[in-house]
C-alpha positions as CSV (number, residue, x, y, z in Angstrom):
1,M,23.2,23.1,-21.4
2,T,22.5,23.8,-25.0
3,T,22.3,27.6,-26.3
4,S,18.7,27.0,-27.6
5,S,17.6,25.7,-24.0
6,R,19.1,28.8,-22.3
7,S,17.0,30.7,-24.9
8,T,13.7,28.7,-23.9
9,S,14.3,29.3,-20.5
10,T,14.8,33.3,-20.9
11,T,12.1,33.7,-23.0
12,A,9.7,31.6,-20.8
13,A,10.3,34.5,-17.9
14,T,7.7,36.7,-19.7
15,H,5.1,34.4,-20.3
16,D,1.6,34.7,-18.6
17,A,0.6,31.8,-16.4
18,P,-2.9,30.6,-16.4
19,S,-5.2,31.6,-13.6
20,R,-6.2,29.6,-10.7
21,T,-9.6,28.8,-12.3
22,E,-8.1,27.4,-15.2
23,L,-5.5,25.4,-13.7
24,V,-8.3,24.1,-11.4
25,A,-10.5,23.4,-14.4
26,R,-7.9,21.5,-15.9
27,A,-7.5,19.3,-13.1
28,A,-11.5,18.5,-12.8
29,A,-11.4,18.0,-16.6
30,L,-8.9,14.8,-15.5
31,R,-11.4,13.7,-12.6
32,D,-13.1,11.2,-14.9
33,R,-9.8,9.4,-16.2
34,L,-8.3,9.1,-12.8
35,W,-11.2,7.7,-11.3
36,A,-11.3,5.1,-13.7
37,D,-7.5,4.3,-13.5
38,A,-7.3,4.4,-9.9
39,P,-8.3,0.7,-9.0
40,Q,-5.4,-0.1,-11.6
41,A,-3.0,1.8,-9.9
42,D,-4.0,0.6,-6.5
43,R,-3.4,-2.9,-7.7
44,D,-0.1,-2.2,-9.6
45,R,1.4,-0.1,-6.6
46,R,2.2,2.7,-9.4
47,L,0.4,5.1,-11.5
48,D,-0.1,4.3,-15.3
49,E,2.4,6.3,-17.4
50,G,-0.6,7.6,-19.2
51,T,-2.2,9.2,-16.3
52,V,1.3,10.7,-15.5
53,A,1.3,11.9,-19.2
54,A,-2.3,13.6,-18.9
55,I,-1.5,15.3,-15.5
56,K,1.9,16.7,-17.1
57,D,0.2,17.6,-20.4
58,A,-2.0,19.8,-18.4
59,G,0.6,21.6,-17.0
60,L,-0.1,20.7,-13.8
61,F,3.8,19.6,-12.7
62,R,4.5,23.3,-13.5
63,L,2.6,24.9,-10.4
64,L,5.4,26.1,-8.5
65,T,8.2,26.4,-11.0
66,P,9.8,29.4,-11.8
67,R,8.4,31.6,-14.8
68,R,11.7,32.1,-16.4
69,F,11.8,28.6,-16.9
70,G,8.2,28.3,-18.1
71,G,6.6,27.4,-15.2
72,Y,3.5,29.0,-13.4
73,E,5.1,30.1,-10.2
74,T,1.5,30.3,-8.6
75,D,1.1,30.1,-4.6
76,A,0.0,27.7,-2.1
77,R,-4.0,28.2,-2.6
78,T,-3.5,27.3,-6.2
79,L,-1.7,24.2,-5.1
80,L,-4.0,23.2,-2.8
81,D,-7.1,23.6,-5.0
82,V,-5.5,21.6,-8.0
83,V,-4.5,19.1,-6.0
84,T,-7.7,18.6,-4.2
85,E,-9.5,18.5,-7.3
86,L,-7.1,15.5,-8.8
87,G,-7.7,14.0,-5.5
88,R,-11.4,13.8,-6.2
89,G,-10.6,11.2,-9.0
90,C,-7.7,9.7,-7.5
91,G,-5.8,10.0,-4.2
92,S,-2.4,8.5,-5.5
93,A,-2.7,10.6,-8.4
94,A,-3.0,14.0,-6.3
95,W,-0.3,12.8,-3.8
96,V,1.9,12.6,-6.4
97,T,1.5,15.7,-8.2
98,G,1.4,17.5,-5.0
99,V,5.0,16.2,-3.9
100,L,6.4,16.8,-7.2
101,N,5.3,20.1,-7.3
102,A,6.5,20.7,-3.6
103,G,10.1,19.0,-4.7
104,N,9.9,21.9,-7.9
105,F,9.3,24.5,-5.0
106,V,12.4,23.2,-3.1
107,A,14.5,23.0,-6.3
108,A,13.8,26.7,-7.3
109,L,15.6,27.6,-3.8
110,F,18.8,26.4,-5.6
111,P,21.4,28.5,-7.3
112,D,20.6,29.5,-11.2
113,E,23.1,26.6,-12.3
114,A,21.1,24.0,-10.8
115,R,18.0,25.4,-11.8
116,E,19.3,25.3,-15.4
117,E,20.3,21.9,-15.3
118,V,16.6,21.1,-13.8
119,W,14.2,23.1,-16.1
120,G,16.5,23.9,-19.1
121,D,15.4,21.4,-21.4
122,S,12.0,21.1,-20.1
123,P,9.4,22.9,-17.9
124,D,7.5,19.8,-16.9
125,A,10.5,18.3,-15.3
126,G,9.4,17.0,-11.5
127,A,11.6,16.7,-8.4
128,A,10.4,14.4,-5.8
129,L,11.2,15.4,-2.1
130,V,12.3,13.3,0.9
131,L,12.7,14.8,4.1
132,G,14.4,11.7,5.8
133,P,17.8,12.0,6.2
134,G,20.2,9.4,4.4
135,A,23.4,8.0,5.6
136,P,26.2,10.8,5.8
137,A,28.0,11.6,2.7
138,R,32.0,12.6,3.0
139,K,32.9,16.2,1.6
140,V,35.2,16.3,-1.2
141,E,36.6,18.8,-3.5
142,G,33.7,20.5,-5.2
143,G,30.8,18.8,-3.7
144,A,30.0,15.8,-1.4
145,L,30.5,12.0,-2.2
146,V,27.1,10.2,-1.4
147,T,26.2,6.4,-0.8
148,A,22.8,6.4,0.9
149,K,19.1,5.5,0.6
150,W,16.0,7.4,1.1
151,P,12.4,5.3,1.3
152,Y,8.7,6.8,1.3
153,S,10.0,8.5,-1.9
154,S,6.5,9.5,-3.6
155,G,6.5,9.6,-7.3
156,A,10.0,7.9,-7.7
157,W,9.1,6.5,-10.9
158,H,7.7,9.6,-12.4
159,C,10.5,12.4,-11.6
160,D,13.7,13.8,-13.2
161,W,15.1,14.7,-10.0
162,A,15.2,14.4,-6.2
163,V,15.5,16.6,-3.4
164,V,16.7,14.5,-0.4
165,V,18.1,15.6,3.0
166,L,21.8,14.9,3.2
167,P,24.3,14.8,6.3
168,V,27.4,16.0,5.0
169,Q,30.7,15.2,7.1
170,D,33.8,17.4,6.5
171,G,36.9,15.7,8.3
172,D,36.0,15.2,12.0
173,A,33.6,17.9,12.4
174,A,30.0,16.5,12.9
175,P,27.7,16.4,10.0
176,E,25.8,19.0,8.7
177,L,22.3,18.7,7.3
178,F,21.8,19.8,3.7
179,L,19.3,19.6,1.0
180,A,20.8,17.8,-2.1
181,L,19.6,17.8,-5.6
182,V,19.9,14.6,-7.4
183,P,19.4,13.6,-10.8
184,M,17.5,10.3,-10.9
185,R,19.9,9.1,-13.6
186,D,22.2,8.9,-10.7
187,T,20.2,6.5,-9.0
188,T,18.5,3.3,-8.6
189,V,14.8,2.9,-7.3
190,E,14.2,-0.4,-5.2
191,D,10.5,-1.6,-5.2
192,T,9.7,-1.2,-1.3
193,W,6.3,0.3,-1.4
194,F,4.2,-2.6,0.1
195,I,1.5,-0.2,2.0
196,T,-2.0,-0.6,2.7
197,G,-3.0,3.0,1.4
198,L,-1.9,5.6,-1.4
199,R,-0.5,2.2,-3.1
200,G,-0.6,3.9,-6.4
201,T,2.0,6.7,-5.3
202,G,5.0,4.1,-5.9
203,S,6.7,5.4,-2.8
204,N,9.5,3.5,-3.3
205,T,13.5,3.9,-1.9
206,I,15.9,6.0,-4.0
207,V,19.4,4.7,-4.0
208,V,22.6,6.7,-4.8
209,D,25.9,4.6,-4.6
210,G,28.9,6.6,-4.8
211,K,27.9,9.7,-6.8
212,T,29.1,13.2,-6.3
213,V,26.9,15.9,-5.6
214,P,28.3,19.1,-6.8
215,D,28.5,22.2,-4.5
216,H,26.0,24.1,-6.3
217,R,23.4,21.3,-5.8
218,L,23.7,21.6,-2.1
219,I,22.0,24.0,0.1
220,P,21.8,24.2,4.2
221,L,18.6,22.6,5.2
222,A,18.3,25.3,8.2
223,Q,18.5,28.2,5.9
224,A,15.6,26.5,3.5
225,L,13.5,25.9,6.7
226,D,13.8,29.2,7.7
227,S,12.9,30.7,4.2
228,A,16.3,32.6,4.8
229,I,17.7,31.7,1.7
230,P,16.7,34.7,-0.6
231,P,14.7,34.7,-3.9
232,R,17.4,33.9,-7.0
233,H,15.5,37.0,-8.7
234,P,13.8,39.9,-7.0
235,E,10.4,39.1,-8.8
236,E,10.2,35.5,-7.5
237,T,8.9,36.2,-4.0
238,L,6.8,32.8,-4.0
239,Y,10.1,31.3,-2.9
240,R,9.8,33.1,0.5
241,S,6.8,30.8,1.3
242,S,6.8,28.6,4.3
243,F,9.1,25.4,3.3
244,S,7.2,23.0,5.5
245,G,4.0,24.8,5.0
246,M,4.5,24.4,1.2
247,L,5.1,20.4,1.6
248,L,2.4,20.0,4.0
249,T,-0.4,22.0,1.7
250,S,1.1,19.6,-1.1
251,L,-0.1,16.7,0.8
252,L,-3.5,17.9,2.1
253,G,-5.2,18.1,-1.3
254,A,-5.3,14.4,-1.7
255,Q,-7.2,14.0,1.5
256,L,-9.5,16.6,1.0
257,G,-10.3,15.6,-2.4
258,E,-10.7,12.0,-1.6
259,V,-13.0,12.6,1.4
260,R,-15.2,15.1,-0.5
261,T,-15.9,12.0,-3.1
262,G,-16.4,9.6,-0.4
263,L,-19.2,12.1,1.0
264,E,-20.5,12.3,-2.6
265,L,-20.5,8.6,-2.8
266,V,-22.5,7.5,0.3
267,L,-24.9,10.4,-0.3
268,E,-25.8,9.1,-3.3
269,K,-26.4,5.5,-2.5
270,A,-28.3,6.5,0.7
271,P,-31.5,6.2,-0.8
272,K,-31.3,2.9,-2.3
273,R,-30.0,1.1,0.8
274,S,-31.7,0.0,3.9
275,I,-30.2,-0.8,7.1
276,N,-30.2,-4.4,8.3
277,A,-32.0,-5.5,11.5
278,S,-34.0,-2.2,11.4
279,N,-37.3,-1.4,9.8
280,Y,-35.9,1.3,7.9
281,T,-36.0,0.7,4.0
282,S,-33.8,3.3,3.0
283,Q,-30.7,4.8,5.1
284,V,-32.5,8.5,4.3
285,Q,-35.1,7.9,7.1
286,S,-32.6,7.0,9.9
287,V,-32.0,10.1,11.9
288,T,-28.6,8.5,13.0
289,F,-27.7,8.1,9.4
290,Q,-28.9,11.8,8.9
291,T,-26.6,13.1,12.1
292,T,-23.5,11.1,11.1
293,V,-23.6,12.4,7.4
294,A,-23.6,15.9,8.8
295,E,-21.2,15.4,11.3
296,A,-18.7,14.0,8.7
297,A,-19.8,17.1,6.1
298,T,-18.7,19.4,9.0
299,K,-15.5,17.7,9.2
300,I,-14.8,18.4,5.7
301,D,-15.9,21.8,5.8
302,T,-13.6,22.3,9.1
303,A,-10.7,20.7,7.1
304,L,-11.1,23.1,4.3
305,F,-11.3,26.2,6.8
306,H,-8.1,25.4,8.0
307,A,-6.5,24.6,5.1
308,Y,-7.5,27.9,3.6
309,R,-6.6,29.6,6.4
310,L,-3.0,28.0,6.5
311,T,-2.5,28.7,2.5
312,G,-3.5,32.2,3.4
313,D,-1.0,32.7,5.7
314,I,1.7,31.4,3.4
315,D,0.8,33.5,0.4
316,A,0.3,36.5,2.5
317,H,4.0,36.3,3.8
318,A,5.4,35.4,0.2
319,R,3.6,38.3,-1.5
320,R,5.4,40.7,0.7
321,D,8.5,39.1,0.2
322,E,8.8,38.3,4.0
323,A,10.0,35.2,5.8
324,P,7.2,33.8,8.1
325,D,8.0,34.2,11.8
326,V,8.0,31.2,14.0
327,P,4.8,31.6,15.8
328,T,3.0,31.7,12.1
329,R,5.0,28.6,10.7
330,V,4.0,26.6,14.0
331,R,0.4,27.5,13.5
332,V,0.5,26.4,9.8
333,R,1.7,23.1,10.6
334,T,-1.0,22.8,13.4
335,D,-3.5,23.9,10.8
336,S,-2.3,21.1,8.3
337,A,-2.5,18.5,11.1
338,Y,-5.8,19.7,12.4
339,A,-7.1,19.7,8.9
340,S,-5.9,16.0,8.1
341,R,-7.4,14.6,11.3
342,Q,-10.6,16.0,10.1
343,C,-10.4,14.0,6.9
344,R,-9.5,10.7,8.5
345,E,-12.4,11.2,11.2
346,A,-14.9,12.5,8.4
347,I,-14.1,9.0,6.3
348,D,-14.3,6.8,9.5
349,L,-17.7,8.2,9.8
350,L,-18.8,7.8,6.2
351,V,-17.8,4.2,5.8
352,S,-19.8,3.4,9.0
353,A,-22.5,5.1,8.1
354,H,-22.4,3.5,4.9
355,G,-22.4,-0.1,6.3
356,T,-20.1,-3.1,6.2
357,S,-20.0,-3.2,2.0
358,A,-17.9,-0.1,2.4
359,F,-15.2,-2.5,2.9
360,A,-15.9,-4.9,0.0
361,E,-12.8,-4.9,-2.5
362,F,-15.3,-3.9,-5.5
363,N,-16.2,-0.8,-3.1
364,P,-14.4,2.3,-4.0
365,L,-14.7,3.7,-0.7
366,Q,-12.5,1.2,1.2
367,R,-9.8,2.5,-1.1
368,I,-10.3,6.1,-0.2
369,W,-10.8,5.0,3.7
370,R,-7.3,3.5,3.5
371,D,-5.6,6.2,1.4
372,V,-6.9,9.1,3.9
373,N,-5.9,6.7,7.1
374,V,-2.3,6.4,5.6
375,A,-1.9,9.9,4.5
376,N,-3.0,11.2,7.8
377,R,-0.1,9.3,9.6
378,H,2.4,11.4,7.5
379,A,5.2,12.6,9.8
380,G,4.1,15.9,8.8
381,F,0.8,15.4,10.6
382,G,0.9,12.6,13.1
383,A,2.1,11.3,16.6
384,G,0.8,14.5,18.1
385,I,4.2,16.6,17.3
386,P,2.6,19.8,15.6
387,E,0.2,20.3,18.6
388,E,3.2,19.8,21.1
389,M,5.0,22.5,19.0
390,Y,2.1,24.8,19.1
391,G,1.6,24.5,22.7
392,R,5.2,25.8,23.3
393,V,4.6,28.6,21.2
394,L,1.6,29.6,23.2
395,L,3.5,29.0,26.3
396,G,6.7,31.2,25.4
397,E,9.0,27.8,24.8
398,D,11.0,26.7,21.4
399,P,9.2,24.7,19.4
400,Q,12.3,23.6,17.3
401,A,13.0,21.4,20.5
402,V,10.4,19.0,19.4
403,S,10.9,19.1,15.8
404,F,13.2,20.6,12.8
405,L,10.2,20.5,10.4
406,L,8.8,23.9,11.0
């Protein structure tokens, strides 16, 4: 690393980060552009490079990057609010922004040598985050020799690094799970993202073939999940935040933003839309329509309440430089799953209220419906696992018998 880049990162430690209000305003200023670009991103199955550049120029990939490297080192609530605002324009752009910020949060858990490699030359560097384990790597002197693939890598086209889960086998011992920090120059990206919703995320497959990840870019997964890695510097209490909580917060914003836009669209069109096979010349005259949109709006409010509670829990522990306990971590995951389900149920109600034309290809409601339904099926939210874990905690049982993501 050059002397100049180290000097830049040291100087950056003293800079003032923008306020939450300022960062949300920057996201709001991008909304019209994102809305205009979203249909093409959906067709292309990736974000336009100009769109990504606009988000980067607004500093919105720096939310969870350490201040000493020019980042903003904000908090979970700011992450949620910024990504939600972006989601009002484009769900895929919001999802990628959330994931790359979450990846940066995890990259900040690594030793300073690794962090210097990531951000020493640019505070805008972004790291994808993939929690599905790849094929086992072999322990070698000074690191681990890796040949593996990681599918569903959101933002793979637009990141500089990837944080992946890597089983590492040392001799005949059982593999141990690590988080590995891999530069994208050591990877190839396979175009495998052919999914109904969130198509613009380009969540393709990252491939590493015969590369060595050095020891300073490997940290034990269990320690990261338990928030048991002390902050690299005393003032960096953000990195005491719940690992899974930060990940799930990063994924909630896209859903919250899109479903709020969906509600606005349905309400805006209602006065000029009749109801077929009825005497109503306007949807607003129908009591059924009124109660349906009211229920949808209440579900959106409920999702926001739970999202704000979970980010409040995350941030309170971080401010105290305190690792969150297991019951808190489980409730955070359950809150996120419940909020996500409320978003899905709200958009289902809204497209039904709007009518069959909601599913016409020209209608943005169908894209929002597809995006939110796919997002809600993310492993962090779906399959009833968060609720089962919460039930176990309430009954005095071990939630980690169900899932490691806690």
